[in-house]
N, C-alpha and C positions, 0 to 999 in steps of 0.2 A: 504493500500500500504506500510506503514512503516513496518508493521509486516512481509510482504512478503520480503521486501528488507533486513530485519534483518536475515531472514532464509537463503536467498541467500548468504549474506555476511559470515555467520558462516560456510556455506558449502565451499565457496571459500577459507576460512581461515583454512580448514581442521579440523574444530571443529564440525562436524556433530553429531547430537544427535543420541542415539541408536534407538529411535522410533519417527516416524512422523505419527501422526494420523490426517489425513486431511479429514474433514467432512463439510457438509453444502449444501445448496440449489444451490449455484453457482459453477458449475463443472469447470469453466474456470480456476480458481486459483488452484484448486486441481490438474488439469492436468499439469499446468505450473510448480508447485513445484515438482510434481512427475517426470516430464520429465527432469527438471534441475538436480535432484538427479541422475536419470538414466544415464544422459549424462556426469556428471561432477565428481562424487565421485571416480570412478575407471577409469583407463586408458583402452584403447581398448584391450591391451594385458591381463589385469587382468579380464576383463568382462567374458571371456569364461568359467572360472571355478568359478567365484565369484559373478555373478549377475544372479538372478532368478526372473522371473515374473510369478505370478500366478493370477488366476481369482476366485473371490469369489464363483462362482457356481461350480467350479471344485475342490475345496480344503476345508479341514476342519481346524478349529483353531488349533487342535493338530498337523496337518501336517505343518502348518505355524510355530508353535513354534519349532518343530523338526528341520526344516531348519534354523530357526533363531539361534538356539543353535550351529550349525556347526561352525567350525573354518575356516577362509579363507585359500586358498591354494596359497602360494607364493605372498601374498599381505597383507597389513595391515588391510584391511576391506573387508567385503562382503556386498552386497546389496540384500535385499529381498523385492520385491514390490508386493503388493496384490491389484490388480485393481478390481473395482466393488465389493468391500468388503461389500457393503450394503446387498448383497445376504446372508451374514452371520449374519444378525441382530439378529436371535434367539439365537445364541451361542457366539456372539462377546464378551460378558462379561467374557467368559472363558479365554480371553487373559490377564486378570488382574494379574494372578499369574506370568506370564512371565514379565509383565511390572514392577513388583516389583523389579525384579533383571535381567534386560535385559543383553544380551551378549554385552559387550563393543566393540567388533570387528565387530558387525553387525549393519547395518543401515536398520531398518525395516520400510517400508513405507506402511501405510494402507490408501487406497483411498475409502472413505466411502461417496459416492455421494448422493445428493438430500435429505439427512436426517441427523440427529445428534444423538449421543448417549446421554443418561441422565447424565448430569454433576454432579448430586448428587450421582451417584453410584461409586463404587470402581474403575472401569477401567478408567474413566475420571479423577478422582482425582489422581490416581497413575501416569498416563501418564503425567499429568501436573507437577509432581515432577521429574520424571525420563527422560522425553522426551519432545516432542512438541505436544500439542493439538491445532490444528488450525481449526477455523470455518470460512468457506468461505460463507459470506452472500450475498444474491441476492441484486443487486442494484435496486433502484427505477428508473423509466424511467427518472425522472428529475435529476438524478445523472449521467446518462450514458453520457450525452454531455460533462461534465467535465472530465469524464474518457477517452473519445475518445481524447479530447484535450491533456491530460497529457501523454497518451500512444504515441501519434504522436510527442509530444515535445521531449520525450526520444529518439525517432527514428530519430529526426532531421527534422520534417515536421511541417507545420502549416495547419490549416483548417478553412474555412469560416463557420460562424454560420449556414447559410442556408444548407451547405453540411452536417453539423452535424445533423441538424434537419431531413434531408432526410434519413440519415442512421438510426436514432432512429425510425422514423416513419415506415420505411420499415422492419427493423430487430428487433425492440423492444429492450428489455433489454438482449438479448442473446449475451453475450460478446464473446463467441467462434465464432459465425457467423460474428459478427462485425470485430473481429480480423482477420479472414480469408480474408475478403474483404479489410481490410487495408493493409494486406500483399501483396495482388494482386496489389494494387496501388503503394506500395513501389517498386515493381519490375519494373514498367514502368516510375516512376517519380524520378527525381534526388533529392537527399537530399537538403533540404532548400526550396523545392517547397511548394507553398500554394495550398492545395487541394480545388477545387471549386465545385460548383454544376454541372458544365459541366463535370468535371472528373468523378463524381458519375454517371451521366447519361450515359456517353460514355463507361465506363468500368464496371459498376455494373448493369446497365440496369434499373435504376430508373429514370423515366421521371422527368426532372427539372421543367417542365411547367404543367404537369398533375398529381398531387399527392395531398394527403390530406393537406399538408402544404400550397400549393397554393390555394386549395379550401377554407381552413380556412381564408386565407388572403383576398380572393375575397369576401367571405361572410362578413368579418369584415369591408371591405371598401365599401360594397354594390355594387360591380361590378357584376350586374346580368348576363350580357352576358358571362363574363369569367367563372362565377360559373356554368352556364348551359353548357358551352363547356366542362368543366372538368367533370361534371356529365354525359354528353354524352360519354366521353372517358371511364369513369368508367363502364358504362353500356355495353360497347363493350369489356371491359377487366375485367370481374367480378372476375376471379380467382386471378388476381394481385391486385385487389382493392375491397376486401370484404366489403359489406355494414356495417356489424357489427363493423368493425374497424373504418370506417369513422364516424359512429354515436358515438362511444366511444371517439374518438379524438375531435369531435365537442362538445360533452358533457363536456369534460375536459376544453375546451376553454371557453365555456359560464359559467361554474362554476367559473373559474378564473376571468372572466369578472364581475360576480356578486360580487366576493370578492373585485375586483378593485373599484367598485362603493361604497363599504363600507369603503374604506380607507380614513382617514382624510389627511394623507400625501401622495400625489400623485406624489411625486418627483421620478425621475428615479431610484435612488438607493433603496429607500424604496419599490417601486413597484417590482423591480427585486427580492428583498429579500423576500417579503411577498407572491408573486405569484410563487416564485422559478423558475424564467425564466432568460435567458441570457439578460443582459441590452440591447443588440442589438434589441430585440423584443418588448421592452417597447412601442415605438411609435405606433406599430401595435395595442396594447391594448388601447392606448389613442385615436386613431382614431375610433376603434370599439365602445368604450364607448360613443362617441358622436352620433354614428349611432344607438346604442341600449341602450336606457334608462333602468334603473333597472327593471321597470315593464315589458318591452318587453323581457328582458333577462330571467325573470322568466317564461314567456309564451313560449319562445324558449326551455328552459329546459324541460318543460312539453311536448312540441311537439316532442322533441328528445326521450323521454321515450315512447311516443306513437309509433313513427317510429321504435324504437327498438323492441317493441312487434310485430309490423307488419312484421319486417324482420325475426322474428322467427315463423311466420305463425299464430300469434294470431290476428284474426279479418281481415286478408288479405291473405288468403291461396292461392288465384289465382293472386295476384298482384306481378309483376316482381320486382326484387330488384332495377333496374334502375328507375322504375316508383315511387317506394317508396321514393327514393332519390330526384327525381324531385319534387314530391309533398311536401316533407320536405323543400326543398329550397324555394319553393313558399311561404310557411307559415312563414319561417324565415325572408325572405327579403321583405315581403309586410306587 
């Protein structure tokens, strides 16, 4: 985030670099930086003659260079943006010659998504010296919650831990999808609001009572009736609640529980740090540890692997996904 803020500030200060090579697995930040440059370097009057957007599949490196070498018309700068530049991966190194001596009146933006160029080669080394080489790395799911909290804080909102967990469970680590949903909430909620699980359920369509988060909690607390109610809901809504996702999340939970059992210091701060969870959820793990001793946790993890194979048709080709889940819950909770 600090690097992104630095890029934004230099553009705001009219100190844009001649080349921005934006690459990496996380497309969200590549789009955000590209969009900011597209919307803020030139005025609306200047954009008509001085702002061009190309797509990697429709343009060559030579054509990009030819346009980048042009002089702006009645403006200090021109902006050349190449989206989906990963389609030029075979020839992208040919940009190195231009990068050695870029046109100072051009801001060239290369959006190279889902992959990176070799930092040992000439192009990466040259751009690092004459422009900005930015790598947008994918966040791990255990980092996404903090990201949601920080984004909302910048926008003047707060959010409950449970609401964060629902978003991450439903949308994973896809920052673009999460941001789209947060923007929807910002339209209907006043600044200063605290986003709750009810807001998520009513406006995004994720059930606050029947989801993997609540299933995990019910299992941890050994609430058999509630766990079976959620399993029944999942079996009736399989597209919204794929079994493979449920098994994956339960496996993560019990793996963390195994780690919890091995901790000497079971204080809230240490558990939060070692398990990489929000302190809010530590009591849930403390209760689950009482219900599931270490030996039982190991058995559960083994059962989860077996259920995962069955969910993929190994040894249970005719068994419905809902039945696999109900069988799994019985083995876990008895």
